[in-house]
C-alpha positions as protocol buffer text, in pm:
chain_id: "A"
residue {
  index: 1
  type: MET
  ca { x: -1495 y: -4688 z: 20068 }
}
residue {
  index: 2
  type: THR
  ca { x: -1454 y: -5057 z: 20132 }
}
residue {
  index: 3
  type: ARG
  ca { x: -1117 y: -5200 z: 20225 }
}
residue {
  index: 4
  type: PHE
  ca { x: -1103 y: -5392 z: 19896 }
}
residue {
  index: 5
  type: LYS
  ca { x: -1161 y: -5076 z: 19690 }
}
residue {
  index: 6
  type: LEU
  ca { x: -896 y: -4891 z: 19889 }
}
residue {
  index: 7
  type: LEU
  ca { x: -640 y: -5169 z: 19835 }
}
residue {
  index: 8
  type: LEU
  ca { x: -727 y: -5181 z: 19466 }
}
residue {
  index: 9
  type: LEU
  ca { x: -687 y: -4804 z: 19436 }
}
residue {
  index: 10
  type: LEU
  ca { x: -348 y: -4817 z: 19609 }
}
residue {
  index: 11
  type: ALA
  ca { x: -233 y: -5100 z: 19382 }
}
residue {
  index: 12
  type: VAL
  ca { x: -334 y: -4904 z: 19069 }
}
residue {
  index: 13
  type: ALA
  ca { x: -156 y: -4592 z: 19199 }
}
residue {
  index: 14
  type: ALA
  ca { x: 162 y: -4795 z: 19263 }
}
residue {
  index: 15
  type: LEU
  ca { x: 148 y: -4937 z: 18909 }
}
residue {
  index: 16
  type: LEU
  ca { x: 105 y: -4589 z: 18761 }
}
residue {
  index: 17
  type: VAL
  ca { x: 402 y: -4453 z: 18953 }
}
residue {
  index: 18
  type: SER
  ca { x: 610 y: -4750 z: 18842 }
}
residue {
  index: 19
  type: ALA
  ca { x: 502 y: -4717 z: 18478 }
}
residue {
  index: 20
  type: CYS
  ca { x: 580 y: -4344 z: 18476 }
}
residue {
  index: 21
  type: GLY
  ca { x: 927 y: -4390 z: 18616 }
}
residue {
  index: 22
  type: GLY
  ca { x: 853 y: -4271 z: 18970 }
}
residue {
  index: 23
  type: GLU
  ca { x: 1114 y: -4016 z: 19071 }
}
residue {
  index: 24
  type: ASP
  ca { x: 1226 y: -3960 z: 18710 }
}
residue {
  index: 25
  type: MET
  ca { x: 894 y: -3793 z: 18630 }
}
residue {
  index: 26
  type: VAL
  ca { x: 897 y: -3411 z: 18640 }
}
residue {
  index: 27
  type: THR
  ca { x: 584 y: -3197 z: 18665 }
}
residue {
  index: 28
  type: MET
  ca { x: 586 y: -2817 z: 18642 }
}
residue {
  index: 29
  type: LYS
  ca { x: 370 y: -2518 z: 18557 }
}
residue {
  index: 30
  type: VAL
  ca { x: 477 y: -2314 z: 18256 }
}
residue {
  index: 31
  type: ALA
  ca { x: 339 y: -2037 z: 18040 }
}
residue {
  index: 32
  type: SER
  ca { x: 219 y: -2156 z: 17701 }
}
residue {
  index: 33
  type: THR
  ca { x: 135 y: -2005 z: 17366 }
}
residue {
  index: 34
  type: ALA
  ca { x: 97 y: -2157 z: 17021 }
}
residue {
  index: 35
  type: TYR
  ca { x: 272 y: -2100 z: 16690 }
}
residue {
  index: 36
  type: THR
  ca { x: 239 y: -2197 z: 16325 }
}
residue {
  index: 37
  type: SER
  ca { x: 469 y: -2250 z: 16029 }
}
residue {
  index: 38
  type: HIS
  ca { x: 429 y: -1900 z: 15892 }
}
residue {
  index: 39
  type: VAL
  ca { x: 736 y: -1687 z: 15820 }
}
residue {
  index: 40
  type: ASP
  ca { x: 609 y: -1398 z: 16034 }
}
residue {
  index: 41
  type: GLN
  ca { x: 593 y: -1628 z: 16341 }
}
residue {
  index: 42
  type: THR
  ca { x: 917 y: -1821 z: 16299 }
}
residue {
  index: 43
  type: SER
  ca { x: 1199 y: -1757 z: 16052 }
}
residue {
  index: 44
  type: GLU
  ca { x: 1267 y: -1766 z: 15681 }
}
residue {
  index: 45
  type: HIS
  ca { x: 1254 y: -2149 z: 15718 }
}
residue {
  index: 46
  type: PRO
  ca { x: 915 y: -2194 z: 15889 }
}
residue {
  index: 47
  type: PHE
  ca { x: 910 y: -2576 z: 15867 }
}
residue {
  index: 48
  type: LEU
  ca { x: 1255 y: -2622 z: 16023 }
}
residue {
  index: 49
  type: GLY
  ca { x: 1294 y: -2662 z: 16400 }
}
residue {
  index: 50
  type: ALA
  ca { x: 1599 y: -2531 z: 16585 }
}
residue {
  index: 51
  type: TRP
  ca { x: 1744 y: -2884 z: 16617 }
}
residue {
  index: 52
  type: GLY
  ca { x: 1708 y: -2938 z: 16241 }
}
residue {
  index: 53
  type: ASP
  ca { x: 1380 y: -3134 z: 16249 }
}
residue {
  index: 54
  type: GLU
  ca { x: 1132 y: -3087 z: 15968 }
}
residue {
  index: 55
  type: LEU
  ca { x: 800 y: -2972 z: 16115 }
}
residue {
  index: 56
  type: LYS
  ca { x: 486 y: -3091 z: 15939 }
}
residue {
  index: 57
  type: PRO
  ca { x: 125 y: -2987 z: 16004 }
}
residue {
  index: 58
  type: GLY
  ca { x: -42 y: -3247 z: 16226 }
}
residue {
  index: 59
  type: MET
  ca { x: 273 y: -3320 z: 16427 }
}
residue {
  index: 60
  type: LYS
  ca { x: 236 y: -3304 z: 16804 }
}
residue {
  index: 61
  type: CYS
  ca { x: 542 y: -3104 z: 16898 }
}
residue {
  index: 62
  type: ILE
  ca { x: 649 y: -2804 z: 17099 }
}
residue {
  index: 63
  type: ALA
  ca { x: 919 y: -2542 z: 17120 }
}
residue {
  index: 64
  type: VAL
  ca { x: 1069 y: -2480 z: 17464 }
}
residue {
  index: 65
  type: SER
  ca { x: 1236 y: -2181 z: 17623 }
}
residue {
  index: 66
  type: ARG
  ca { x: 1607 y: -2248 z: 17658 }
}
residue {
  index: 67
  type: ASP
  ca { x: 1602 y: -2250 z: 18038 }
}
residue {
  index: 68
  type: LEU
  ca { x: 1370 y: -2553 z: 18025 }
}
residue {
  index: 69
  type: ILE
  ca { x: 1633 y: -2748 z: 17830 }
}
residue {
  index: 70
  type: ALA
  ca { x: 1856 y: -2736 z: 18138 }
}
residue {
  index: 71
  type: LYS
  ca { x: 1559 y: -2862 z: 18344 }
}
residue {
  index: 72
  type: GLY
  ca { x: 1534 y: -3176 z: 18128 }
}
residue {
  index: 73
  type: LEU
  ca { x: 1318 y: -3074 z: 17831 }
}
residue {
  index: 74
  type: THR
  ca { x: 1577 y: -3174 z: 17574 }
}
residue {
  index: 75
  type: HIS
  ca { x: 1537 y: -3260 z: 17206 }
}
residue {
  index: 76
  type: ASN
  ca { x: 1274 y: -3532 z: 17145 }
}
residue {
  index: 77
  type: THR
  ca { x: 1157 y: -3544 z: 17509 }
}
residue {
  index: 78
  type: LYS
  ca { x: 798 y: -3669 z: 17532 }
}
residue {
  index: 79
  type: VAL
  ca { x: 574 y: -3420 z: 17714 }
}
residue {
  index: 80
  type: LYS
  ca { x: 217 y: -3442 z: 17841 }
}
residue {
  index: 81
  type: ILE
  ca { x: 38 y: -3106 z: 17843 }
}
residue {
  index: 82
  type: GLU
  ca { x: -261 y: -3036 z: 18065 }
}
residue {
  index: 83
  type: GLY
  ca { x: -572 y: -2989 z: 17852 }
}
residue {
  index: 84
  type: LEU
  ca { x: -434 y: -3167 z: 17543 }
}
residue {
  index: 85
  type: ASP
  ca { x: -454 y: -3533 z: 17444 }
}
residue {
  index: 86
  type: GLY
  ca { x: -149 y: -3747 z: 17381 }
}
residue {
  index: 87
  type: GLU
  ca { x: 220 y: -3674 z: 17405 }
}
residue {
  index: 88
  type: TYR
  ca { x: 412 y: -3393 z: 17239 }
}
residue {
  index: 89
  type: LEU
  ca { x: 777 y: -3407 z: 17134 }
}
residue {
  index: 90
  type: VAL
  ca { x: 1025 y: -3128 z: 17196 }
}
residue {
  index: 91
  type: LYS
  ca { x: 1136 y: -3036 z: 16842 }
}
residue {
  index: 92
  type: ASP
  ca { x: 1212 y: -2665 z: 16859 }
}
residue {
  index: 93
  type: LYS
  ca { x: 1371 y: -2396 z: 17078 }
}
residue {
  index: 94
  type: MET
  ca { x: 1230 y: -2053 z: 17151 }
}
residue {
  index: 95
  type: ASN
  ca { x: 1409 y: -1720 z: 17138 }
}
residue {
  index: 96
  type: LYS
  ca { x: 1648 y: -1663 z: 17431 }
}
residue {
  index: 97
  type: ARG
  ca { x: 1427 y: -1383 z: 17571 }
}
residue {
  index: 98
  type: TRP
  ca { x: 1163 y: -1636 z: 17690 }
}
residue {
  index: 99
  type: THR
  ca { x: 1180 y: -1831 z: 18015 }
}
residue {
  index: 100
  type: ASP
  ca { x: 959 y: -2100 z: 18169 }
}
residue {
  index: 101
  type: LYS
  ca { x: 752 y: -2118 z: 17852 }
}
residue {
  index: 102
  type: ILE
  ca { x: 646 y: -2363 z: 17582 }
}
residue {
  index: 103
  type: ASP
  ca { x: 508 y: -2289 z: 17237 }
}
residue {
  index: 104
  type: ILE
  ca { x: 270 y: -2552 z: 17097 }
}
residue {
  index: 105
  type: TYR
  ca { x: 299 y: -2624 z: 16724 }
}
residue {
  index: 106
  type: MET
  ca { x: -29 y: -2582 z: 16532 }
}
residue {
  index: 107
  type: GLY
  ca { x: 93 y: -2650 z: 16177 }
}
residue {
  index: 108
  type: LEU
  ca { x: -67 y: -2392 z: 15948 }
}
residue {
  index: 109
  type: ASP
  ca { x: -381 y: -2342 z: 16160 }
}
residue {
  index: 110
  type: THR
  ca { x: -352 y: -1977 z: 16262 }
}
residue {
  index: 111
  type: GLN
  ca { x: -702 y: -1976 z: 16412 }
}
residue {
  index: 112
  type: ALA
  ca { x: -621 y: -2270 z: 16641 }
}
residue {
  index: 113
  type: ALA
  ca { x: -308 y: -2087 z: 16760 }
}
residue {
  index: 114
  type: LYS
  ca { x: -512 y: -1771 z: 16829 }
}
residue {
  index: 115
  type: ASP
  ca { x: -781 y: -1976 z: 17006 }
}
residue {
  index: 116
  type: TRP
  ca { x: -515 y: -2130 z: 17232 }
}
residue {
  index: 117
  type: GLY
  ca { x: -394 y: -1781 z: 17325 }
}
residue {
  index: 118
  type: LYS
  ca { x: -178 y: -1759 z: 17638 }
}
residue {
  index: 119
  type: ARG
  ca { x: -234 y: -2009 z: 17918 }
}
residue {
  index: 120
  type: GLU
  ca { x: -55 y: -2141 z: 18220 }
}
residue {
  index: 121
  type: VAL
  ca { x: -42 y: -2521 z: 18191 }
}
residue {
  index: 122
  type: THR
  ca { x: 101 y: -2810 z: 18386 }
}
residue {
  index: 123
  type: ILE
  ca { x: 340 y: -3028 z: 18189 }
}
residue {
  index: 124
  type: SER
  ca { x: 485 y: -3368 z: 18278 }
}
residue {
  index: 125
  type: PHE
  ca { x: 785 y: -3543 z: 18131 }
}
residue {
  index: 126
  type: ARG
  ca { x: 1044 y: -3803 z: 18215 }
}
residue {
  index: 127
  type: LYS
  ca { x: 1388 y: -3653 z: 18272 }
}
residue {
  index: 128
  type: ALA
  ca { x: 1644 y: -3787 z: 18025 }
}
residue {
  index: 129
  type: GLU
  ca { x: 1916 y: -4020 z: 18151 }
}
residue {
  index: 130
  type: LYS
  ca { x: 2257 y: -3852 z: 18174 }
}
């Protein structure tokens, strides 16, 4: 690698760290599954998230286990999920029995949720200011 390419690569890396907030960025591995807005998978109000948000098919959002809330995955946190495009918003909470886990919202697409199955993924997010 030429010296110019190396310097250019270092400059781009520095810009990315700066744009992502540097030390404020958190990356972790979590278990993941997927869910839909069907009564048998959620509650008697399948389009209502635990923070009161209305969930609509097509939204990029997730539910988080409650221990992850204390780690910075609070309501409306933007999350990048390994293997998926774009950012997802934290809009729902999972049952207290789950830990270190996210549930990816698939609207009404039961087959997509089944196809996702159970996976360990790496997620990244910026910790909220206190």
